[in-house]
C-alpha positions as CSV (number, residue, x, y, z in Angstrom):
1,M,38.3,-21.7,-8.2
2,A,39.7,-19.3,-5.5
3,A,39.3,-16.4,-8.0
4,V,35.7,-17.3,-8.7
5,Q,35.0,-17.4,-4.9
6,R,36.5,-14.0,-4.4
7,V,34.3,-12.6,-7.2
8,R,31.2,-14.1,-5.5
9,V,32.1,-12.7,-2.1
10,A,32.8,-9.2,-3.7
11,T,29.4,-9.4,-5.5
12,S,27.6,-10.4,-2.3
13,A,29.3,-7.6,-0.3
14,A,28.3,-5.1,-2.9
15,H,24.7,-5.7,-2.2
16,K,24.8,-5.3,1.6
17,F,24.3,-2.2,3.7
18,L,24.1,-2.4,7.5
19,S,25.4,-5.9,7.7
20,S,28.5,-5.1,5.6
21,S,31.7,-5.2,7.6
22,K,33.2,-2.4,5.5
23,L,31.7,0.8,4.1
24,P,29.5,-0.3,1.1
25,D,30.2,1.0,-2.4
26,F,26.9,2.9,-2.8
27,A,27.7,3.7,-6.4
28,R,27.2,-0.1,-7.1
29,I,24.0,-0.3,-4.9
30,L,22.0,2.8,-5.7
31,P,19.9,3.2,-8.9
32,S,21.5,4.7,-12.0
33,D,22.0,8.5,-12.2
34,A,19.2,8.7,-14.8
35,A,16.7,6.7,-12.6
36,F,17.6,8.7,-9.6
37,T,17.2,12.1,-11.4
38,S,13.9,11.0,-12.8
39,A,12.6,10.0,-9.3
40,V,13.7,13.4,-8.0
41,N,12.1,15.3,-10.9
42,N,8.9,13.5,-10.3
43,G,8.9,14.3,-6.6
44,F,9.1,10.6,-5.7
45,I,12.2,11.2,-3.6
46,K,13.2,14.5,-2.0
47,C,17.0,14.4,-2.2
48,N,19.6,13.9,-4.9
49,K,22.0,11.0,-5.2
50,E,24.9,12.8,-3.7
51,E,22.9,13.8,-0.6
52,T,21.5,10.3,-0.3
53,T,25.0,8.7,-0.5
54,A,26.2,11.1,2.3
55,V,23.3,10.1,4.6
56,L,23.8,6.4,3.9
57,K,27.5,6.6,4.7
58,A,26.7,8.5,8.0
59,V,24.1,5.8,8.9
60,W,26.5,3.0,8.2
61,H,29.3,4.6,10.3
62,T,26.9,5.5,13.2
63,T,25.3,2.0,13.2
64,H,28.7,0.3,13.4
65,N,30.0,2.7,16.1
66,I,27.1,2.2,18.4
67,H,26.2,-1.4,17.6
68,H,26.2,-2.2,21.4
69,A,23.8,0.6,22.2
70,G,20.1,0.0,22.7
71,D,17.3,0.8,20.2
72,K,16.6,4.1,21.8
73,A,20.2,5.4,21.3
74,R,20.2,4.0,17.8
75,V,17.0,5.8,16.8
76,S,18.2,9.0,18.4
77,A,21.4,8.8,16.4
78,L,19.5,8.1,13.1
79,S,17.2,11.0,13.8
80,D,20.1,13.3,14.4
81,I,21.6,12.3,11.0
82,C,18.4,13.1,9.2
83,K,18.1,16.5,10.9
84,S,21.7,17.4,10.2
85,H,21.3,16.5,6.5
86,N,17.7,17.9,6.2
87,F,16.8,14.3,5.1
88,L,13.2,13.1,5.4
89,P,12.7,9.6,6.8
90,S,10.3,9.0,3.9
91,N,13.4,9.1,1.6
92,F,14.5,5.8,3.0
93,T,11.2,4.3,2.1
94,A,11.2,5.9,-1.4
95,L,14.8,4.6,-2.0
96,A,13.8,1.1,-1.0
97,T,10.9,1.2,-3.5
98,L,13.3,2.5,-6.2
99,L,15.7,-0.4,-5.5
100,Q,13.0,-2.9,-6.4
101,Q,14.2,-2.3,-10.0
102,V,17.8,-3.1,-9.0
103,P,18.8,-6.8,-8.9
104,N,20.1,-8.4,-5.6
105,T,19.2,-5.5,-3.3
106,S,16.6,-7.2,-1.1
107,T,18.9,-7.0,2.0
108,V,19.5,-3.3,1.4
109,R,15.8,-2.7,0.9
110,T,15.0,-4.4,4.2
111,D,17.6,-2.3,6.0
112,L,16.2,0.9,4.5
113,L,12.6,0.1,5.5
114,S,13.8,-0.9,9.0
115,I,15.5,2.5,9.4
116,A,12.4,4.3,8.1
117,E,10.1,2.4,10.3
118,S,12.2,3.1,13.4
119,L,11.9,6.8,12.5
120,N,8.1,6.4,12.3
121,D,7.7,7.0,8.6
122,P,4.1,6.2,7.7
123,G,4.9,4.6,4.4
124,A,7.5,2.2,6.0
125,I,5.1,1.3,8.8
126,L,2.3,0.5,6.2
127,K,4.7,-1.6,4.0
128,S,5.9,-3.5,7.0
129,A,2.4,-4.2,8.3
130,S,1.2,-5.3,4.8
131,S,3.9,-8.0,4.7
132,I,3.9,-9.1,8.4
133,L,0.3,-9.0,9.6
134,P,-1.2,-11.3,6.9
135,V,0.7,-14.3,8.4
136,I,-0.6,-13.7,11.9
137,R,-3.4,-16.2,12.8
138,S,-4.1,-15.4,16.4
139,T,-5.5,-12.3,18.1
140,L,-3.1,-12.8,21.1
141,V,-0.1,-12.9,18.8
142,L,-1.5,-9.9,16.9
143,E,-1.9,-7.7,20.0
144,A,1.6,-8.6,21.1
145,S,3.0,-7.7,17.7
146,H,5.3,-4.6,17.6
147,T,4.1,-4.0,14.0
148,W,0.4,-4.0,15.1
149,R,1.2,-1.4,17.9
150,K,3.1,0.8,15.4
151,L,0.2,0.6,13.0
152,A,-2.3,1.4,15.7
153,A,-0.2,4.4,16.8
154,L,0.0,5.6,13.2
155,A,-3.8,5.4,12.9
156,A,-4.6,7.0,16.2
157,D,-1.9,9.7,16.4
158,H,-1.5,10.7,12.8
159,K,-5.0,9.9,11.4
160,V,-3.8,7.9,8.5
161,P,-6.8,6.1,6.9
162,E,-4.7,3.4,5.3
163,A,-3.6,2.3,8.7
164,Y,-7.2,1.9,9.8
165,E,-7.9,0.0,6.6
166,Q,-5.1,-2.5,7.3
167,M,-6.3,-2.9,10.9
168,A,-9.8,-3.6,9.6
169,E,-8.6,-6.1,7.1
170,T,-6.5,-7.9,9.7
171,C,-9.4,-8.2,12.1
172,E,-11.6,-9.6,9.2
173,R,-8.9,-12.3,8.6
174,L,-9.1,-13.2,12.3
175,K,-13.0,-13.2,12.1
176,N,-13.3,-10.3,14.5
177,L,-15.9,-8.6,12.5
178,T,-17.2,-6.2,15.2
179,Q,-13.7,-4.8,15.6
180,A,-13.2,-4.7,11.8
181,Q,-16.3,-2.7,11.4
182,H,-15.1,-0.3,14.1
183,Y,-11.8,0.3,12.2
184,W,-13.7,0.7,8.9
185,N,-15.8,3.4,10.5
186,K,-12.6,5.2,11.7
187,A,-11.2,5.0,8.2
188,A,-14.4,6.3,6.7
189,E,-14.3,9.3,9.1
190,L,-11.0,10.1,7.4
191,D,-12.6,10.0,3.9
192,S,-11.5,6.5,2.9
193,G,-13.5,5.4,-0.1
194,K,-12.5,1.8,0.5
195,A,-14.0,2.0,4.0
196,C,-17.3,3.4,2.7
197,L,-17.4,0.4,0.2
198,M,-16.8,-2.1,3.0
199,L,-19.3,-0.5,5.4
200,G,-21.9,-0.6,2.5
201,R,-21.2,-4.3,2.1
202,Y,-21.7,-4.9,5.9
203,A,-25.0,-3.0,5.8
204,L,-26.1,-5.0,2.7
205,K,-25.2,-8.3,4.4
206,N,-27.5,-7.2,7.4
207,G,-30.4,-6.4,5.0
208,R,-30.1,-2.6,5.4
209,V,-30.3,-1.7,1.7
210,E,-30.9,2.0,2.1
211,L,-27.9,2.4,4.5
212,A,-25.8,0.3,2.0
213,M,-26.8,2.7,-0.8
214,E,-25.8,5.7,1.3
215,W,-22.4,4.2,2.0
216,F,-21.8,3.2,-1.6
217,A,-22.7,6.7,-2.7
218,K,-20.2,8.1,-0.2
219,G,-17.6,5.7,-1.6
220,A,-18.4,6.8,-5.2
221,D,-18.0,10.4,-4.1
222,R,-14.5,9.4,-3.0
223,D,-13.7,7.7,-6.4
224,E,-13.9,4.1,-5.2
225,A,-14.6,2.2,-8.4
226,E,-16.3,-0.8,-6.7
227,A,-18.6,1.5,-4.8
228,Y,-19.8,2.8,-8.2
229,Y,-20.5,-0.8,-9.2
230,E,-22.3,-1.8,-6.0
231,L,-24.4,1.4,-6.1
232,G,-25.3,0.8,-9.8
233,V,-26.3,-2.8,-9.1
234,L,-28.6,-1.8,-6.2
235,Q,-30.2,0.9,-8.4
236,M,-30.8,-1.6,-11.2
237,E,-32.3,-4.2,-8.8
238,Q,-34.7,-1.6,-7.3
239,G,-35.7,-0.4,-10.8
240,K,-35.2,3.3,-9.9
241,D,-32.6,5.9,-10.8
242,K,-32.0,4.1,-14.0
243,E,-29.9,6.8,-15.5
244,D,-27.8,7.0,-12.4
245,A,-27.4,3.2,-12.4
246,E,-26.2,3.3,-16.0
247,H,-23.7,6.1,-15.2
248,N,-22.4,4.4,-12.1
249,L,-21.9,1.1,-13.9
250,L,-20.1,2.9,-16.8
251,V,-17.7,4.6,-14.4
252,A,-17.0,1.3,-12.6
253,A,-16.4,-0.5,-15.9
254,A,-14.2,2.3,-17.2
255,S,-12.2,1.8,-14.0
256,G,-11.6,-1.9,-14.6
257,V,-14.4,-3.5,-12.6
258,G,-15.2,-6.5,-14.7
259,P,-18.6,-7.4,-13.3
260,A,-19.8,-3.8,-14.1
261,A,-19.3,-4.6,-17.8
262,A,-21.5,-7.8,-17.4
263,K,-24.2,-5.7,-15.7
264,L,-24.1,-3.2,-18.5
265,E,-24.7,-6.1,-20.9
266,Q,-27.8,-7.1,-19.0
267,L,-29.0,-3.5,-18.8
268,Y,-28.7,-2.8,-22.6
269,K,-30.2,-6.2,-23.6
270,A,-33.2,-5.5,-21.3
271,R,-33.7,-2.2,-23.3
272,N,-33.4,-4.2,-26.5
273,E,-30.2,-2.4,-27.4
274,T,-28.8,-5.8,-28.5
275,A,-25.7,-4.5,-30.3
276,K,-24.5,-2.4,-27.4
277,G,-25.2,-5.2,-25.0
278,A,-23.2,-7.6,-27.1
279,R,-20.2,-5.3,-27.1
280,W,-20.3,-5.0,-23.3
281,G,-20.6,-8.8,-23.0
282,E,-17.5,-9.2,-25.1
283,L,-15.7,-6.7,-23.0
284,A,-16.8,-8.4,-19.8
285,G,-15.3,-11.7,-21.1
286,E,-12.0,-10.0,-22.0
287,M,-11.8,-8.4,-18.5
288,E,-12.5,-11.7,-16.9
289,K,-9.7,-13.4,-18.8
290,V,-7.3,-10.6,-17.8
291,S,-8.3,-10.9,-14.1
292,K,-7.5,-14.6,-14.2
293,N,-4.0,-14.1,-15.6
């Protein structure tokens, strides 16, 4: 029994990082050599396994040596480690993503993302916001949130469209539609196709069809699949730009937008192209089944 407990403790310790009382065995924590090399070759992570291990060891030692220091001193120390090893903060985020394929590493992933976020890595801030903000149900709580302030700074200071998108979606959940529309406009200014799609839907809801079509066209220009769909539907309903409508619906359907396939079924049946319409109808049914699974 005691032997089994020792094995359990050892296994648990092997999958801890900052909370581990002794230097972790990174060979047991990190992805395999093959997986790591593949990630480096694909440009997903900008350092090799040996360099990463050296940085993680330095982070662990530094964190334990200054554990009584404040956040500012800790962040400064982490920044110095990255500079001395020429190690980008985004590598912590990339490594956390790689470790999703490694069992029992959730604690390590949390630590890595926490480090990356403290060093203002955009990817880490976005990941943190996507998991924390959806559970906030009050504007007062939101505005007091450290994560919200980080996201707002990322949007304003670094012009990251995804940050404005998350802010807009958060405001929509809290029914603050005026503020949401403001953030969608900010994201659209940074060439966000998703923002163009959403602004088109806002315009359509307010009965401004021409403005909606302009926004959907901008979204399509930015390869937003659902913008192609919305534009194609409006063109069909207005009975003009029929060739464009067909093209836009085809692009949307090819990108996996199920309702576009159903609209193509209607379009071809209206032209008496029954066989083609039937094929699109079958495909629409298949896409609907996939979306429900």
